[in-house]
Biopython code that builds the backbone (N, CA, C, O; Angstrom):
import numpy as np
from Bio.PDB.StructureBuilder import StructureBuilder

atoms = [
    (1, "MET", "N", (0.850, -1.171, 0.000)),
    (1, "MET", "CA", (0.000, 0.000, 0.000)),
    (1, "MET", "C", (0.893, 1.230, 0.000)),
    (1, "MET", "O", (1.882, 1.294, 0.730)),
    (2, "TYR", "N", (0.539, 2.195, -0.816)),
    (2, "TYR", "CA", (1.240, 3.476, -0.850)),
    (2, "TYR", "C", (0.196, 4.581, -0.798)),
    (2, "TYR", "O", (-0.921, 4.417, -1.288)),
    (3, "THR", "N", (0.561, 5.683, -0.214)),
    (3, "THR", "CA", (-0.312, 6.849, -0.210)),
    (3, "THR", "C", (0.525, 8.111, -0.209)),
    (3, "THR", "O", (1.745, 8.066, -0.048)),
    (4, "ASN", "N", (-0.135, 9.220, -0.390)),
    (4, "ASN", "CA", (0.560, 10.484, -0.249)),
    (4, "ASN", "C", (0.358, 11.009, 1.170)),
    (4, "ASN", "O", (-0.538, 10.539, 1.870)),
    (5, "PRO", "N", (1.158, 11.958, 1.605)),
    (5, "PRO", "CA", (1.038, 12.471, 2.976)),
    (5, "PRO", "C", (-0.329, 13.074, 3.295)),
    (5, "PRO", "O", (-0.743, 13.069, 4.454)),
    (6, "GLY", "N", (-1.034, 13.590, 2.298)),
    (6, "GLY", "CA", (-2.356, 14.173, 2.535)),
    (6, "GLY", "C", (-3.379, 13.156, 3.001)),
    (6, "GLY", "O", (-4.175, 13.443, 3.894)),
    (7, "VAL", "N", (-3.369, 11.973, 2.408)),
    (7, "VAL", "CA", (-4.302, 10.921, 2.828)),
    (7, "VAL", "C", (-3.945, 10.446, 4.236)),
    (7, "VAL", "O", (-4.832, 10.214, 5.058)),
    (8, "ALA", "N", (-2.668, 10.305, 4.508)),
    (8, "ALA", "CA", (-2.242, 9.926, 5.864)),
    (8, "ALA", "C", (-2.764, 10.938, 6.874)),
    (8, "ALA", "O", (-3.260, 10.555, 7.933)),
    (9, "ALA", "N", (-2.659, 12.220, 6.560)),
    (9, "ALA", "CA", (-3.123, 13.274, 7.472)),
    (9, "ALA", "C", (-4.635, 13.221, 7.671)),
    (9, "ALA", "O", (-5.115, 13.466, 8.778)),
    (10, "ILE", "N", (-5.395, 12.906, 6.616)),
    (10, "ILE", "CA", (-6.851, 12.783, 6.756)),
    (10, "ILE", "C", (-7.189, 11.781, 7.850)),
    (10, "ILE", "O", (-8.139, 11.983, 8.606)),
    (11, "PHE", "N", (-6.423, 10.709, 7.937)),
    (11, "PHE", "CA", (-6.672, 9.670, 8.931)),
    (11, "PHE", "C", (-5.899, 9.884, 10.234)),
    (11, "PHE", "O", (-5.949, 9.036, 11.125)),
    (12, "GLY", "N", (-5.187, 11.007, 10.353)),
    (12, "GLY", "CA", (-4.512, 11.349, 11.601)),
    (12, "GLY", "C", (-3.161, 10.694, 11.795)),
    (12, "GLY", "O", (-2.665, 10.634, 12.919)),
    (13, "TYR", "N", (-2.561, 10.207, 10.740)),
    (13, "TYR", "CA", (-1.260, 9.546, 10.812)),
    (13, "TYR", "C", (-0.190, 10.429, 10.182)),
    (13, "TYR", "O", (-0.492, 11.270, 9.335)),
    (14, "THR", "N", (1.056, 10.239, 10.595)),
    (14, "THR", "CA", (2.158, 10.768, 9.815)),
    (14, "THR", "C", (2.314, 9.837, 8.617)),
    (14, "THR", "O", (1.780, 8.728, 8.606)),
    (15, "PHE", "N", (3.046, 10.295, 7.618)),
    (15, "PHE", "CA", (3.272, 9.460, 6.438)),
    (15, "PHE", "C", (3.903, 8.128, 6.827)),
    (15, "PHE", "O", (3.484, 7.075, 6.345)),
    (16, "PHE", "N", (4.910, 8.172, 7.699)),
    (16, "PHE", "CA", (5.615, 6.933, 8.068)),
    (16, "PHE", "C", (4.745, 6.027, 8.927)),
    (16, "PHE", "O", (4.821, 4.806, 8.791)),
    (17, "GLU", "N", (3.923, 6.587, 9.807)),
    (17, "GLU", "CA", (2.985, 5.764, 10.576)),
    (17, "GLU", "C", (1.993, 5.077, 9.639)),
    (17, "GLU", "O", (1.674, 3.900, 9.804)),
    (18, "PHE", "N", (1.519, 5.830, 8.664)),
    (18, "PHE", "CA", (0.519, 5.305, 7.746)),
    (18, "PHE", "C", (1.049, 4.113, 6.969)),
    (18, "PHE", "O", (0.302, 3.183, 6.664)),
    (19, "MET", "N", (2.316, 4.138, 6.653)),
    (19, "MET", "CA", (2.912, 3.033, 5.896)),
    (19, "MET", "C", (2.964, 1.739, 6.714)),
    (19, "MET", "O", (3.183, 0.669, 6.147)),
    (20, "THR", "N", (2.769, 1.818, 8.028)),
    (20, "THR", "CA", (2.773, 0.611, 8.858)),
    (20, "THR", "C", (1.371, 0.036, 9.070)),
    (20, "THR", "O", (1.229, -1.018, 9.690)),
    (21, "VAL", "N", (0.338, 0.710, 8.568)),
    (21, "VAL", "CA", (-1.026, 0.182, 8.668)),
    (21, "VAL", "C", (-1.068, -1.120, 7.879)),
    (21, "VAL", "O", (-0.739, -1.149, 6.694)),
    (22, "GLU", "N", (-1.472, -2.188, 8.540)),
    (22, "GLU", "CA", (-1.405, -3.518, 7.919)),
    (22, "GLU", "C", (-2.507, -3.779, 6.896)),
    (22, "GLU", "O", (-2.307, -4.548, 5.955)),
    (23, "SER", "N", (-3.656, -3.154, 7.068)),
    (23, "SER", "CA", (-4.775, -3.409, 6.170)),
    (23, "SER", "C", (-5.573, -2.122, 5.993)),
    (23, "SER", "O", (-5.727, -1.345, 6.935)),
    (24, "ILE", "N", (-6.076, -1.904, 4.790)),
    (24, "ILE", "CA", (-6.914, -0.727, 4.591)),
    (24, "ILE", "C", (-8.176, -0.801, 5.443)),
    (24, "ILE", "O", (-8.803, 0.224, 5.710)),
    (25, "PHE", "N", (-8.550, -1.991, 5.867)),
    (25, "PHE", "CA", (-9.748, -2.133, 6.684)),
    (25, "PHE", "C", (-9.574, -1.555, 8.082)),
    (25, "PHE", "O", (-10.561, -1.346, 8.787)),
    (26, "GLU", "N", (-8.331, -1.292, 8.497)),
    (26, "GLU", "CA", (-8.098, -0.569, 9.750)),
    (26, "GLU", "C", (-8.590, 0.868, 9.633)),
    (26, "GLU", "O", (-8.822, 1.524, 10.648)),
    (27, "LEU", "N", (-8.751, 1.362, 8.420)),
    (27, "LEU", "CA", (-9.158, 2.737, 8.154)),
    (27, "LEU", "C", (-10.647, 2.865, 7.881)),
    (27, "LEU", "O", (-11.133, 3.947, 7.550)),
    (28, "VAL", "N", (-11.373, 1.755, 8.020)),
    (28, "VAL", "CA", (-12.806, 1.721, 7.738)),
    (28, "VAL", "C", (-13.542, 1.412, 9.037)),
    (28, "VAL", "O", (-13.154, 0.512, 9.781)),
    (29, "ALA", "N", (-14.610, 2.167, 9.305)),
    (29, "ALA", "CA", (-15.434, 1.893, 10.487)),
    (29, "ALA", "C", (-15.899, 0.446, 10.447)),
    (29, "ALA", "O", (-16.216, -0.084, 9.382)),
    (30, "ALA", "N", (-15.936, -0.188, 11.610)),
    (30, "ALA", "CA", (-16.253, -1.619, 11.693)),
    (30, "ALA", "C", (-17.554, -1.970, 10.970)),
    (30, "ALA", "O", (-17.621, -2.989, 10.283)),
    (31, "ASN", "N", (-18.582, -1.140, 11.118)),
    (31, "ASN", "CA", (-19.868, -1.477, 10.499)),
    (31, "ASN", "C", (-19.912, -1.169, 9.003)),
    (31, "ASN", "O", (-20.947, -1.379, 8.370)),
    (32, "ASN", "N", (-18.817, -0.678, 8.423)),
    (32, "ASN", "CA", (-18.744, -0.412, 6.978)),
    (32, "ASN", "C", (-17.778, -1.362, 6.266)),
    (32, "ASN", "O", (-17.658, -1.308, 5.042)),
    (33, "ARG", "N", (-17.095, -2.221, 7.006)),
    (33, "ARG", "CA", (-16.045, -3.066, 6.415)),
    (33, "ARG", "C", (-16.591, -4.044, 5.385)),
    (33, "ARG", "O", (-15.972, -4.226, 4.336)),
    (34, "ASP", "N", (-17.718, -4.672, 5.646)),
    (34, "ASP", "CA", (-18.299, -5.598, 4.663)),
    (34, "ASP", "C", (-18.666, -4.860, 3.384)),
    (34, "ASP", "O", (-18.408, -5.350, 2.285)),
    (35, "PHE", "N", (-19.265, -3.688, 3.524)),
    (35, "PHE", "CA", (-19.649, -2.873, 2.373)),
    (35, "PHE", "C", (-18.427, -2.517, 1.527)),
    (35, "PHE", "O", (-18.441, -2.699, 0.310)),
    (36, "VAL", "N", (-17.372, -2.013, 2.166)),
    (36, "VAL", "CA", (-16.166, -1.624, 1.438)),
    (36, "VAL", "C", (-15.503, -2.853, 0.821)),
    (36, "VAL", "O", (-15.037, -2.796, -0.317)),
    (37, "GLY", "N", (-15.456, -3.956, 1.554)),
    (37, "GLY", "CA", (-14.886, -5.188, 1.023)),
    (37, "GLY", "C", (-15.635, -5.668, -0.212)),
    (37, "GLY", "O", (-15.020, -6.112, -1.181)),
    (38, "ASP", "N", (-16.965, -5.578, -0.178)),
    (38, "ASP", "CA", (-17.770, -5.959, -1.345)),
    (38, "ASP", "C", (-17.467, -5.070, -2.539)),
    (38, "ASP", "O", (-17.352, -5.559, -3.663)),
    (39, "ARG", "N", (-17.338, -3.775, -2.309)),
    (39, "ARG", "CA", (-17.026, -2.837, -3.402)),
    (39, "ARG", "C", (-15.654, -3.134, -4.008)),
    (39, "ARG", "O", (-15.485, -3.092, -5.226)),
    (40, "ILE", "N", (-14.680, -3.434, -3.153)),
    (40, "ILE", "CA", (-13.336, -3.765, -3.646)),
    (40, "ILE", "C", (-13.383, -5.047, -4.469)),
    (40, "ILE", "O", (-12.805, -5.112, -5.554)),
    (41, "ASN", "N", (-14.066, -6.065, -3.958)),
    (41, "ASN", "CA", (-14.196, -7.326, -4.706)),
    (41, "ASN", "C", (-14.885, -7.113, -6.047)),
    (41, "ASN", "O", (-14.472, -7.690, -7.053)),
    (42, "GLN", "N", (-15.931, -6.293, -6.074)),
    (42, "GLN", "CA", (-16.623, -6.001, -7.326)),
    (42, "GLN", "C", (-15.689, -5.329, -8.328)),
    (42, "GLN", "O", (-15.736, -5.614, -9.524)),
    (43, "CYS", "N", (-14.836, -4.430, -7.821)),
    (43, "CYS", "CA", (-13.892, -3.748, -8.708)),
    (43, "CYS", "C", (-12.932, -4.747, -9.346)),
    (43, "CYS", "O", (-12.653, -4.666, -10.542)),
    (44, "PHE", "N", (-12.431, -5.682, -8.556)),
    (44, "PHE", "CA", (-11.492, -6.665, -9.087)),
    (44, "PHE", "C", (-12.169, -7.666, -10.036)),
    (44, "PHE", "O", (-11.531, -8.175, -10.957)),
    (45, "GLN", "N", (-13.446, -7.945, -9.812)),
    (45, "GLN", "CA", (-14.124, -8.967, -10.603)),
    (45, "GLN", "C", (-14.949, -8.417, -11.759)),
    (45, "GLN", "O", (-15.296, -9.160, -12.677)),
    (46, "SER", "N", (-15.263, -7.144, -11.729)),
    (46, "SER", "CA", (-16.140, -6.551, -12.732)),
    (46, "SER", "C", (-15.375, -6.166, -13.993)),
    (46, "SER", "O", (-14.217, -5.754, -13.923)),
    (47, "PRO", "N", (-16.022, -6.300, -15.139)),
    (47, "PRO", "CA", (-15.370, -5.884, -16.387)),
    (47, "PRO", "C", (-15.086, -4.376, -16.454)),
    (47, "PRO", "O", (-14.161, -3.962, -17.152)),
    (48, "ASN", "N", (-15.872, -3.539, -15.734)),
    (48, "ASN", "CA", (-15.661, -2.093, -15.848)),
    (48, "ASN", "C", (-14.484, -1.598, -15.002)),
    (48, "ASN", "O", (-14.036, -0.467, -15.193)),
    (49, "LYS", "N", (-13.980, -2.402, -14.085)),
    (49, "LYS", "CA", (-12.747, -2.138, -13.339)),
    (49, "LYS", "C", (-12.738, -0.854, -12.525)),
    (49, "LYS", "O", (-11.668, -0.287, -12.305)),
    (50, "SER", "N", (-13.899, -0.370, -12.066)),
    (50, "SER", "CA", (-13.905, 0.872, -11.303)),
    (50, "SER", "C", (-14.490, 0.684, -9.913)),
    (50, "SER", "O", (-15.275, -0.230, -9.661)),
    (51, "LEU", "N", (-14.084, 1.575, -9.021)),
    (51, "LEU", "CA", (-14.534, 1.567, -7.635)),
    (51, "LEU", "C", (-15.022, 2.965, -7.309)),
    (51, "LEU", "O", (-14.343, 3.948, -7.604)),
    (52, "SER", "N", (-16.183, 3.058, -6.708)),
    (52, "SER", "CA", (-16.722, 4.342, -6.283)),
    (52, "SER", "C", (-17.627, 4.089, -5.088)),
    (52, "SER", "O", (-18.613, 3.359, -5.193)),
    (53, "CYS", "N", (-17.292, 4.696, -3.948)),
    (53, "CYS", "CA", (-18.167, 4.544, -2.791)),
    (53, "CYS", "C", (-17.858, 5.602, -1.733)),
    (53, "CYS", "O", (-16.784, 6.202, -1.712)),
    (54, "THR", "N", (-18.833, 5.803, -0.868)),
    (54, "THR", "CA", (-18.718, 6.689, 0.284)),
    (54, "THR", "C", (-18.920, 5.828, 1.518)),
    (54, "THR", "O", (-19.802, 4.969, 1.544)),
    (55, "PHE", "N", (-18.108, 6.053, 2.539)),
    (55, "PHE", "CA", (-18.195, 5.248, 3.751)),
    (55, "PHE", "C", (-17.626, 6.011, 4.944)),
    (55, "PHE", "O", (-17.030, 7.078, 4.796)),
    (56, "LYS", "N", (-17.824, 5.438, 6.123)),
    (56, "LYS", "CA", (-17.251, 5.993, 7.344)),
    (56, "LYS", "C", (-15.829, 5.472, 7.498)),
    (56, "LYS", "O", (-15.600, 4.265, 7.573)),
    (57, "GLY", "N", (-14.890, 6.391, 7.543)),
    (57, "GLY", "CA", (-13.510, 6.029, 7.799)),
    (57, "GLY", "C", (-13.207, 6.144, 9.283)),
    (57, "GLY", "O", (-13.904, 6.848, 10.014)),
    (58, "ARG", "N", (-12.167, 5.451, 9.727)),
    (58, "ARG", "CA", (-11.764, 5.482, 11.141)),
    (58, "ARG", "C", (-10.362, 6.058, 11.237)),
    (58, "ARG", "O", (-9.404, 5.496, 10.706)),
    (59, "ARG", "N", (-10.257, 7.191, 11.926)),
    (59, "ARG", "CA", (-8.970, 7.844, 12.124)),
    (59, "ARG", "C", (-8.146, 7.121, 13.187)),
    (59, "ARG", "O", (-8.665, 6.278, 13.919)),
    (60, "LYS", "N", (-6.875, 7.454, 13.263)),
    (60, "LYS", "CA", (-5.960, 6.854, 14.231)),
    (60, "LYS", "C", (-6.494, 6.977, 15.659)),
    (60, "LYS", "O", (-6.333, 6.054, 16.457)),
    (61, "ASP", "N", (-7.127, 8.101, 15.988)),
    (61, "ASP", "CA", (-7.653, 8.314, 17.337)),
    (61, "ASP", "C", (-9.004, 7.640, 17.565)),
    (61, "ASP", "O", (-9.581, 7.766, 18.645)),
    (62, "GLY", "N", (-9.515, 6.925, 16.557)),
    (62, "GLY", "CA", (-10.783, 6.211, 16.683)),
    (62, "GLY", "C", (-11.988, 7.005, 16.232)),
    (62, "GLY", "O", (-13.076, 6.441, 16.106)),
    (63, "SER", "N", (-11.832, 8.304, 15.983)),
    (63, "SER", "CA", (-12.971, 9.101, 15.532)),
    (63, "SER", "C", (-13.340, 8.710, 14.104)),
    (63, "SER", "O", (-12.506, 8.217, 13.345)),
    (64, "LEU", "N", (-14.595, 8.940, 13.757)),
    (64, "LEU", "CA", (-15.109, 8.567, 12.435)),
    (64, "LEU", "C", (-15.226, 9.782, 11.539)),
    (64, "LEU", "O", (-15.569, 10.875, 11.991)),
    (65, "ILE", "N", (-14.939, 9.581, 10.266)),
    (65, "ILE", "CA", (-15.043, 10.629, 9.264)),
    (65, "ILE", "C", (-15.755, 10.067, 8.036)),
    (65, "ILE", "O", (-15.722, 8.862, 7.784)),
    (66, "ASP", "N", (-16.395, 10.948, 7.281)),
    (66, "ASP", "CA", (-17.044, 10.551, 6.033)),
    (66, "ASP", "C", (-16.050, 10.733, 4.903)),
    (66, "ASP", "O", (-15.526, 11.828, 4.698)),
    (67, "VAL", "N", (-15.789, 9.655, 4.167)),
    (67, "VAL", "CA", (-14.848, 9.715, 3.048)),
    (67, "VAL", "C", (-15.492, 9.145, 1.794)),
    (67, "VAL", "O", (-16.434, 8.353, 1.848)),
    (68, "GLN", "N", (-14.952, 9.575, 0.672)),
    (68, "GLN", "CA", (-15.397, 9.100, -0.627)),
    (68, "GLN", "C", (-14.167, 8.637, -1.385)),
    (68, "GLN", "O", (-13.120, 9.281, -1.328)),
    (69, "VAL", "N", (-14.289, 7.527, -2.092)),
    (69, "VAL", "CA", (-13.157, 6.997, -2.840)),
    (69, "VAL", "C", (-13.590, 6.664, -4.265)),
    (69, "VAL", "O", (-14.678, 6.140, -4.503)),
    (70, "TYR", "N", (-12.707, 6.985, -5.196)),
    (70, "TYR", "CA", (-12.862, 6.617, -6.600)),
    (70, "TYR", "C", (-11.583, 5.915, -7.008)),
    (70, "TYR", "O", (-10.490, 6.408, -6.730)),
    (71, "GLY", "N", (-11.704, 4.778, -7.659)),
    (71, "GLY", "CA", (-10.514, 4.049, -8.060)),
    (71, "GLY", "C", (-10.714, 3.257, -9.324)),
    (71, "GLY", "O", (-11.833, 3.080, -9.806)),
    (72, "THR", "N", (-9.601, 2.783, -9.853)),
    (72, "THR", "CA", (-9.585, 1.969, -11.062)),
    (72, "THR", "C", (-8.619, 0.814, -10.872)),
    (72, "THR", "O", (-7.525, 0.981, -10.334)),
    (73, "LYS", "N", (-9.040, -0.359, -11.321)),
    (73, "LYS", "CA", (-8.163, -1.527, -11.249)),
    (73, "LYS", "C", (-7.105, -1.433, -12.338)),
    (73, "LYS", "O", (-7.387, -1.074, -13.482)),
    (74, "THR", "N", (-5.879, -1.767, -11.946)),
    (74, "THR", "CA", (-4.775, -1.813, -12.894)),
    (74, "THR", "C", (-3.806, -2.883, -12.421)),
    (74, "THR", "O", (-4.130, -3.647, -11.512)),
    (75, "LYS", "N", (-2.642, -2.950, -13.007)),
    (75, "LYS", "CA", (-1.614, -3.897, -12.561)),
    (75, "LYS", "C", (-0.373, -3.131, -12.144)),
    (75, "LYS", "O", (-0.004, -2.130, -12.758)),
    (76, "PHE", "N", (0.261, -3.617, -11.094)),
    (76, "PHE", "CA", (1.513, -3.057, -10.604)),
    (76, "PHE", "C", (2.435, -4.228, -10.321)),
    (76, "PHE", "O", (2.109, -5.097, -9.512)),
    (77, "SER", "N", (3.571, -4.257, -10.975)),
    (77, "SER", "CA", (4.510, -5.381, -10.860)),
    (77, "SER", "C", (3.812, -6.709, -11.143)),
    (77, "SER", "O", (4.092, -7.722, -10.502)),
    (78, "GLY", "N", (2.900, -6.686, -12.111)),
    (78, "GLY", "CA", (2.211, -7.892, -12.528)),
    (78, "GLY", "C", (1.056, -8.324, -11.645)),
    (78, "GLY", "O", (0.425, -9.346, -11.916)),
    (79, "LYS", "N", (0.763, -7.564, -10.588)),
    (79, "LYS", "CA", (-0.323, -7.925, -9.673)),
    (79, "LYS", "C", (-1.456, -6.911, -9.788)),
    (79, "LYS", "O", (-1.207, -5.724, -10.000)),
    (80, "PRO", "N", (-2.709, -7.372, -9.651)),
    (80, "PRO", "CA", (-3.822, -6.433, -9.713)),
    (80, "PRO", "C", (-3.854, -5.538, -8.471)),
    (80, "PRO", "O", (-3.703, -6.008, -7.343)),
    (81, "VAL", "N", (-4.050, -4.252, -8.704)),
    (81, "VAL", "CA", (-4.159, -3.263, -7.628)),
    (81, "VAL", "C", (-5.252, -2.277, -8.006)),
    (81, "VAL", "O", (-5.706, -2.233, -9.149)),
    (82, "ILE", "N", (-5.663, -1.491, -7.025)),
    (82, "ILE", "CA", (-6.594, -0.396, -7.286)),
    (82, "ILE", "C", (-5.858, 0.903, -6.965)),
    (82, "ILE", "O", (-5.318, 1.078, -5.873)),
    (83, "ILE", "N", (-5.851, 1.794, -7.928)),
    (83, "ILE", "CA", (-5.274, 3.112, -7.718)),
    (83, "ILE", "C", (-6.425, 4.107, -7.727)),
    (83, "ILE", "O", (-7.331, 4.010, -8.555)),
    (84, "GLY", "N", (-6.389, 5.065, -6.802)),
    (84, "GLY", "CA", (-7.529, 5.958, -6.748)),
    (84, "GLY", "C", (-7.295, 7.210, -5.954)),
    (84, "GLY", "O", (-6.173, 7.551, -5.582)),
    (85, "VAL", "N", (-8.401, 7.885, -5.706)),
    (85, "VAL", "CA", (-8.422, 9.155, -4.991)),
    (85, "VAL", "C", (-9.394, 9.030, -3.834)),
    (85, "VAL", "O", (-10.487, 8.484, -3.984)),
    (86, "LEU", "N", (-8.989, 9.541, -2.676)),
    (86, "LEU", "CA", (-9.842, 9.550, -1.498)),
    (86, "LEU", "C", (-10.005, 10.993, -1.060)),
    (86, "LEU", "O", (-9.040, 11.757, -1.057)),
    (87, "SER", "N", (-11.220, 11.371, -0.690)),
    (87, "SER", "CA", (-11.455, 12.722, -0.205)),
    (87, "SER", "C", (-12.487, 12.700, 0.920)),
    (87, "SER", "O", (-13.265, 11.757, 1.059)),
    (88, "LEU", "N", (-12.470, 13.759, 1.709)),
    (88, "LEU", "CA", (-13.491, 13.937, 2.735)),
    (88, "LEU", "C", (-14.781, 14.381, 2.069)),
    (88, "LEU", "O", (-14.755, 15.090, 1.063)),
    (89, "THR", "N", (-15.916, 13.963, 2.632)),
    (89, "THR", "CA", (-17.202, 14.413, 2.067)),
    (89, "THR", "C", (-17.816, 15.449, 2.967)),
    (89, "THR", "O", (-18.898, 15.957, 2.674)),
]
sb = StructureBuilder()
sb.init_structure("model")
sb.init_model(0)
sb.init_chain("A")
sb.init_seg("    ")
for serial, (resi, resn, name, xyz) in enumerate(atoms, 1):
    if name == "N":
        sb.init_residue(resn, " ", resi, " ")
    sb.init_atom(name, np.array(xyz, "f"), 0.0, 1.0, " ", f" {name:<3s}", serial, name[0])
structure = sb.get_structure()
C-alpha cells in the first residue's frame, strides 16, 4: 500500500505511521467493512474495473469521518491493484 502524505493526514497519521497500517480495513469503520470489502471485490471482478463509494472512515484516534473513494483496477509489478483518490465528504 502506498499513499501520499495528505491521505495519511486525513486519517490522523504521519506518512511513516501510515505506511505501517497492515490493512486498509483498519481505516474503515467496523460497520462499513463488509460494504467496502464488497465494493473492492466487485472492482477486481467486474469488467468495468472501477470503484466508487462513500463510507465511514476510522482515524488513528478512533474518531469517524465521512470519506469518498474513486478508483480503477490496474496492474503493478504484474499484480492487480486499485489506484484511486480519497477525499473527505
